[in-house]
C-alpha positions, 0 to 999 in steps of 0.5 A, spaced: 570 091 502 569 093 509 568 086 512 565 089 518 559 092 514 558 085 510 552 083 513 544 082 511 540 088 510 533 089 513 528 087 507 526 094 506 533 097 504 535 091 501 529 090 497 530 098 494 537 096 492 535 090 489 529 092 485 533 098 482 538 093 480 533 088 477 530 093 473 536 096 470 538 089 468 531 087 465 532 094 461 539 091 459 536 084 457 530 088 453 535 092 449 540 086 448 534 082 445 531 088 441 538 090 438 539 083 436 532 082 433 532 089 429 539 088 427 537 082 423 533 087 419 537 093 418 542 095 413 549 095 415 549 102 416 545 102 422 550 097 426 555 102 428 550 106 431 547 100 435 554 098 437 555 104 440 549 104 444 550 097 446 557 099 449 554 105 452 549 101 456 554 096 458 558 101 461 552 104 464 550 098 467 556 096 470 557 102 473 550 102 476 551 095 479 558 097 482 555 103 485 549 100 488 554 095 491 559 100 493 555 106 496 558 111 500 554 112 507 556 119 510 554 121 517 556 129 517 556 131 525 555 138 527 552 142 533 550 148 537 555 151 542 557 146 547 553 141 545 558 135 545 559 134 538 566 132 538 565 127 544 559 125 539 564 124 534 569 120 539 563 116 541 562 114 534 569 112 533 569 108 540 575 112 543 578 119 544 581 121 537 578 128 536 580 134 540 575 136 546 575 142 549 571 147 553 572 153 548 571 152 540 576 147 537 572 144 531 576 149 526 577 145 520 574 139 517 576 132 519 573 126 515 574 119 518 573 113 513 572 106 516 579 102 515 582 096 519 588 100 519 589 106 522 592 112 519 592 120 519 593 125 513 593 132 514 593 136 508 598 141 505 593 147 505 595 154 503 599 158 509 599 152 513 604 153 520 602 146 522 606 140 520 602 136 514 603 129 512 601 122 512 602 118 518 601 110 518 600 105 523 598 111 528 596 110 535 589 113 538 593 118 542 598 120 537 592 122 532 589 126 538 595 130 539 597 131 532 590 134 531 590 138 537 596 141 535 594 143 528 587 146 530 590 150 536 596 152 531 590 154 526 586 158 531 592 162 534 595 164 527 588 166 524 588 172 529 593 175 525 592 172 518 585 172 517 586 169 510 590 162 512 586 156 510 583 152 515 586 145 516 583 139 512 584 132 515 583 125 514 583 119 519 583 112 517 580 108 523 576 102 525 570 106 528 566 102 533 559 105 530 559 099 525 561 094 530 557 096 536 551 099 533 550 093 528 549 097 522 546 093 517 548 096 510 549 093 503 555 089 502 561 093 500 558 100 503 563 105 505 562 109 511 565 115 513 564 120 518 565 128 516 566 132 523 564 139 521 567 145 524 563 150 529 559 156 526 564 160 527 568 157 522 563 154 517 564 160 512 572 159 512 573 157 504 576 150 505 570 148 510 565 151 505 567 147 500 567 140 504 560 143 507 557 143 500 558 136 499 553 135 505 547 134 501 548 127 500 550 126 507 545 123 513 546 129 518 547 128 526 545 135 529 547 135 537 543 140 541 546 142 548 541 140 553 545 142 559 543 150 558 539 153 563 539 160 561 533 162 557 536 167 552 542 162 551 536 157 550 533 162 544 540 162 541 541 155 541 534 154 537 537 159 532 543 156 532 539 149 530 536 153 524 543 156 522 546 149 522 540 146 518 541 152 513 549 150 512 548 143 511 543 144 506 537 140 503 531 137 507 531 136 515 528 129 514 535 127 513 538 130 519 537 126 526 537 132 532 540 129 538 539 132 545 546 131 548 548 131 555 541 129 557 544 126 563 544 133 567 536 131 569 538 125 573 540 130 579 533 133 579 528 130 584 523 130 579 527 125 574 525 122 569 519 127 569 523 133 568 527 130 563 521 128 559 518 135 559 524 137 557 524 133 551 517 134 549 518 142 550 525 142 546 522 138 540 516 142 540 521 148 540 526 146 535 520 144 530 517 151 531 523 154 530 525 150 523 517 151 521 518 159 522 525 159 519 524 154 513 517 154 511 520 150 504 520 144 509 514 144 513 512 137 511 519 134 513 519 138 519 513 135 522 517 128 521 524 130 524 527 125 529 529 128 536 533 123 540 536 123 547 543 121 548 549 122 553 555 121 549 561 122 554 558 116 558 557 112 552 564 113 550 566 111 557 562 105 556 566 103 550 572 105 552 571 100 558 569 095 554 574 095 548 580 100 550 587 098 552 588 097 560 590 104 561 584 107 557 580 102 561 582 104 567 582 112 566 575 111 563 573 107 569 575 113 574 572 118 569 565 114 570 566 113 577 567 121 578 562 123 573 557 119 572 555 115 579 548 117 577 548 112 571 551 106 575 547 107 581 543 100 580 550 097 581 554 102 585 554 098 592 556 092 588 563 095 586 569 096 590 570 103 591 577 103 588 576 102 581 583 098 580 579 093 583 574 092 578 574 085 575 572 084 568 565 082 570 564 088 574 567 093 568 562 089 563 556 091 568 558 098 568 559 098 561 552 096 560 549 101 565 553 106 561 550 104 555 543 103 557 542 109 561 546 114 556 541 112 551 546 109 547 543 103 545 536 107 543 541 111 539 544 106 535 537 103 534 534 110 532 540 111 527 539 105 524 532 106 522 534 113 520 539 110 515 534 105 513 529 111 512 533 116 508 540 112 505 537 109 499 533 116 497 540 120 498 544 115 494 540 111 489 537 118 485 544 120 483 546 113 481 539 112 476 540 119 473 547 118 471 545 111 468 540 115 464 545 120 462 550 115 460 545 110 456 538 110 458 535 116 455 539 114 448 537 107 447 529 109 449 530 115 444 533 111 438 529 105 439 522 109 439 524 114 434 528 109 429 522 104 429 517 110 428 521 112 422 521 105 419 513 105 420 513 111 416 518 110 411 514 109 405 514 115 400 507 116 401 507 115 409 514 119 409 511 126 406 505 125 411 510 124 417 514 130 414 508 135 414 507 132 421 514 133 424 513 141 422 506 141 425 510 137 431 515 143 431 510 148 431 505 145 436 511 144 441 514 151 440 507 154 442 506 149 448 513 151 450 512 159 449 505 158 453 509 154 459 515 159 459 510 165 459 506 162 465 513 161 469 516 168 467 509 172 468 510 173 476 517 175 476 516 180 470 510 182 474 515 183 480 520 186 476 515 191 473 513 193 480 520 194 482 521 199 477 515 202 478 516 203 485 523 206 484 520 212 481 516 214 487 518 220 491 517 217 498 523 212 500 519 209 505 513 208 500 519 205 495 521 200 499 514 198 501 511 198 494 517 194 492 516 188 497 509 188 496 510 187 488 515 181 490 510 178 495 504 179 490 508 176 484 510 170 488 503 169 491 500 169 484 505 163 482 504 159 488 496 160 487 496 158 480 493 151 478 500 149 475 504 151 481 500 150 487 503 144 489 509 148 491 507 152 496 512 150 501 518 149 496 517 156 493 517 159 500 524 162 500 523 166 494 519 171 499 522 168 505 530 170 504 528 178 505 525 176 512 531 172 514 536 178 512 531 183 516 532 178 522 539 178 521 540 186 521 534 186 527 537 181 531 544 185 531 541 192 532 537 189 538 543 186 541 547 193 541 541 197 543 539 192 549 547 193 551 546 200 552 539 200 555 542 195 560 549 197 561 551 190 560 554 187 553 549 183 549 552 180 543 551 173 544 547 171 538 548 166 532 549 171 527 555 174 530 558 168 532 560 167 524 563 174 524 570 175 525 571 175 532 576 181 532 571 185 529 566 183 534 570 185 540 571 192 537 564 193 537 563 190 544 569 195 546 566 201 543 559 199 547 563 199 553 566 205 552 559 208 551 557 205 557 563 208 561 561 215 558 554 215 561 551 213 555 547 207 558 541 205 562 536 211 563 540 216 559 540 211 553 533 210 554 530 217 554 536 221 551 538 228 554 540 235 552 547 236 554 550 243 555 558 243 556 561 249 559 567 247 562 573 243 558 572 237 561 564 237 559 566 239 552 571 233 552 566 228 554 560 231 549 565 230 544 567 223 546 560 221 546 559 223 539 566 220 536 564 214 540 557 213 537 560 214 530 565 209 531 559 204 533 556 206 527 563 204 523 563 197 527 556 196 526 557 197 518 563 192 518 559 187 522 553 187 519 556 187 512 560 181 514 554 178 517 549 179 511 555 176 506 554 170 510 546 170 510 546 172 503 550 166 501 545 161 505 539 165 502 542 164 495 542 156 496 535 156 499 533 161 493 536 156 488 533 150 491 526 153 491 528 154 483 530 147 482 523 145 485 520 150 481 524 148 474 523 141 476 515 141 476 516 146 470 520 140 466 515 135 468 509 139 465 512 140 459 515 133 458 508 130 459 505 136 454 511 134 449 510 127 449 502 128 448 504 132 442 509 127 440 509 120 443 514 117 439 519 122 439 521 120 446 522 127 449 526 128 455 527 134 460 531 131 466 531 136 471 539 134 473 541 137 466 537 143 466 537 146 474 544 147 475 545 154 477 551 159 478 550 162 484 556 167 484 552 170 479 548 174 484 553 180 486 552 183 493 559 185 494 557 192 492 551 193 497 553 199 501 551 199 508 552 206 511 549 206 518 549 213 522 549 214 529 553 221 531 549 228 533 550 235 531 554 239 536 552 247 536 555 253 539 550 256 544 551 263 547 547 266 552 546 271 557 546 268 564 544 272 570 549 273 576 548 275 583 554 280 585 555 283 592 558 290 592 559 296 597 555 302 596 553 308 600 545 308 600 541 314 601 536 310 606 541 308 610 542 314 615 549 313 616 550 314 608 557 316 609 558 309 611 558 303 605 553 298 605 554 291 602 548 290 597 546 284 592 546 286 585 544 282 578 548 283 572 548 279 565 554 275 563 555 273 556 556 265 556 558 260 551 558 252 550 557 246 546 550 244 546 547 237 543 541 233 543 544 226 545 539 221 541 535 216 545 537 209 543 530 208 540 531 213 535 538 210 533 535 203 533 529 206 528 534 209 524 538 203 523 532 199 522 530 203 516 537 203 513 537 196 514 530 196 509 534 200 504 539 194 504 533 189 503 531 193 497 538 193 494 538 186 494 531 185 491 534 189 485 539 184 484 535 178 486 529 178 481 533 180 475 537 174 476 531 169 477 529 172 470 536 170 467 535 163 470 528 162 467 531 165 460 537 160 461 532 154 462 528 156 456 534 156 452 536 149 454 529 147 453 528 150 446 535 147 444 534 140 447 527 139 443 530 142 437 535 137 437 530 131 439 526 133 433 532 134 428 534 127 430 528 124 428 527 128 422 534 125 420 532 118 422 526 118 418 530 121 412 535 115 413 529 110 413 526 113 407 533 112 403 535 105 406 529 101 408 522 104 405 518 098 408 512 096 404 505 095 408 505 087 409 512 088 412 510 093 416 505 089 419 508 083 421 515 085 422 516 093 424 510 093 428 512 088 433 519 091 434 515 098 435 511 095 440 518 092 443 521 099 443 515 102 447 516 096 452 524 099 453 521 106 454 516 103 459 522 099 463 526 106 463 520 109 466 519 104 471 527 104 473 526 112 474 519 110 479 522 105 483 524 110 489 517 113 488 513 107 489 517 104 495 516 111 498 508 110 497 
């Protein structure tokens, strides 16, 4: 247990954890009383089954209570370019332990776990060229230096070895977040900070495995408030979306931080300029997320966006808590860089920071923490945790409890008492007939429900096959996309699934995101040629192997040097090369354009692999929501048909997907950019001067110089060099062909997932009914109760089995009720 964390929680959070534990314990008590009473009236042959259920429940209850009292709060940090994300991590820790640099340093993942004793673990990863090991009782400076060396070694090695595994580090550290923010968490809560890599390294295999764990984390996303260039600001907004996609899950659990906000203090119009920036940026972030993540439209309306200047906030903590050397250095930095934040007390301070007294240093700390918005950040972070933490942690705990024991005791108690009530010979025959009716009714109900779920996707598949028979390729792509959108619209407007309008958006939106990635890169290439300046700064290319991006940039530079830029690139031109130098230039332009296409193919294919990976997850999340709704509907219907069988279709058991089953690696991208060079032969008029004796000259015996026109055969290389717009149009068209190829894989995969779901459902309900038949047979053979005994003994026990089922349902609904 962390002593610094064991404090009283706010009543809202405390009541949720307490209510879950109370309900689970009450369920355990109900079972204890029930099994004790029913055991007195059942044959010995039932005792083993009862004991096994009791043991399962005790184990499940023990684990539930332990996990409720020992939850893990994970804060995952990520951010846009130059947003000060590493400084934020250091601020949360209270000192500089994570490397900070102007260039991208955040390569591997760093996990910081709260501990009173400091240690560093750098895991041994494949191909590691840096020192790996465990260092106990390590100083802050040693942590910083070792991490700095590790990250630099990785980044340098990656230039020649793209397959080298990224570093994975764990720091045990008594970070200040727990102490300074006075976080009020459940006693026993373990807190850890997960420092995620930048966009350039988010796809590295080791990093990807860590990021997949982030869906249960509260995420802090930093944004660079100091950026002023409009194009870069637009890129930052796109980066925010990419970060959210990588983190997965709802933006509701993410806190968006406008970092480096102190930049506005130098404005004459401060604080008005700062407020206007916050309002406009908050709106821009929400709009960008709304546009690109329609499945979270309702959550995006409520996202938290807060101000912070993490560096001066960190300096404040260092002045207050650091060693004398750290305090002095922090005082110097605060005085050199943040006079604007301490201007209220600046005249009271000696100009030599070494002469600042402890009282004066504390005043500086308070000014820094207040004016950097650190204290507001702590408060908002606490509110964020209160609002989201229970709903990230508790569902998994309850799901695990139900899987271990909850569903089993509910089913056994309900089915057993029902079987005994129908165990007389006369009732037994009727109940056997009823079971067959139930089988047929549930089978028919499940078939109808499955058909409604499958129908839109079958329609899309049929339309896709039909569209592929069209002769005109442009019509093929357009029709295929139309069939998909039409089918999904049918699903989203159906009575059954209309509540999932937002959640199912990725089933259509993935296509747009792929198109956006292709178009953004192509437009950057076109803009580079039309302006004569390389414009490859966008979030998509940040994710691609930078060596390939560099080759693309060099090819563009070469084209610009060859004259394929600005006006000529905008309009194209006829090039007739007659001299050797002109012929070489024409050939160089052609070859360089072909090189451009080759590099585009490589870069866009790698980009699409990253984008498709994101969109796969979004599609899977949409299907999870769709399947969860389907399971909810069929569970309600099945229990209306057979209320005493306790049929359950828990979403956690039925909505797991094998994302790797969609194989996009064989999708070819073949952009073309060259042009045809032809040989041209023509007769060219040439004026020549010759000496002749002409009859009109009376001195005709004397030669006279005269001009004559002769025709000379010429040959040269001729080409129509295309304008950039023509190239771009062709590339975009080819990009749509890529979308069609992906579409041909997505729709069958979705149908395959639906079929797998239906197979699981059929298997599950068959097993439930079989178990009831078996329990009915056993009751007929071993109990066969008469009417009188049924009324005074078994009917009350049946009512108690219903209480058990209701209490289990109450446990599942605790979070839903607290949300309301």
